[in-house]
C-alpha positions, 0 to 999 in steps of 0.5 A: 411337832414343832417348839415355836419361841417368837420374841417381839418387842419385848415380848415373848411366846412360846407353844409347841405344836403338833404341826411341821408345816412351816405354812400352817406353824406361820398361821397360827403365829398370826393368830397368838402374836397378831403379826402380820404374815408379811412381816412374819416370812420377813424374820422366821427363823426354822431350825429342824431336828432330824428326830431319826438322824438322833436315833440311829445315831444313837442306836451304834449297830443290830444283829439278830442271833437264830435260837434253834430246837436243841435235844427235842425240847421244842424250844425256838427264838431269836436274840436280838443284840443292841446296840446303844451308848457302848452295851448292849442289850439282848432281848430273847422272845422264844417260841415253846417254852414250857409256862412259868418255869425259869430258863439260863441263858448265856451267852458262851464261848465257843459256839453250839457244837463246841459250848463252852465256859459262859462268857456273860449270864444273861436274866432268866427267860420266863415265858418266854421273855429274858432283856439283858443291858450287858457292859460291852460293845458289838465290837467289842463282841465281834473281837471275842467270837467265836460266841453263842446264846445258849439257853438251858432247860431250866434252873435244876436242870442247866446241863440240857440245853434246848435252843442255841444260836451262834452269834455272828456278825 
């Protein structure tokens, strides 16, 4: 996408194009302003913004945690942890989940083999999905290892773990 601003003899023209090819942009400027190609090419300045670079700058890092079945639950999935603006968004997607059952999810201290207390509560999973933003960076999480994401069977059966994954950097 190109945002065009043309100032000529006190007149200002502003418009947006889906086009990013320089020659085609110049053709549109000629059409809109009546200026000659030579005149435009003599004074034109192109300022390019790299949208992908901007997105890369915003997203500092991301990791994926494999959530494996526990207690013959047939529930497994993935948790994606993406840092943006000094916060981590945890997105969980599960397979084999029970329909319409709210399942508590947390980041716990410890590992899946030795689950400790809850460090960061996450939004309960419903129909296999949960998204939570927590006020922590991935570097902070890394400094707090070992940590694990643990999924519980239901609110009523929170003591039964159905899936777990160790956070590994």
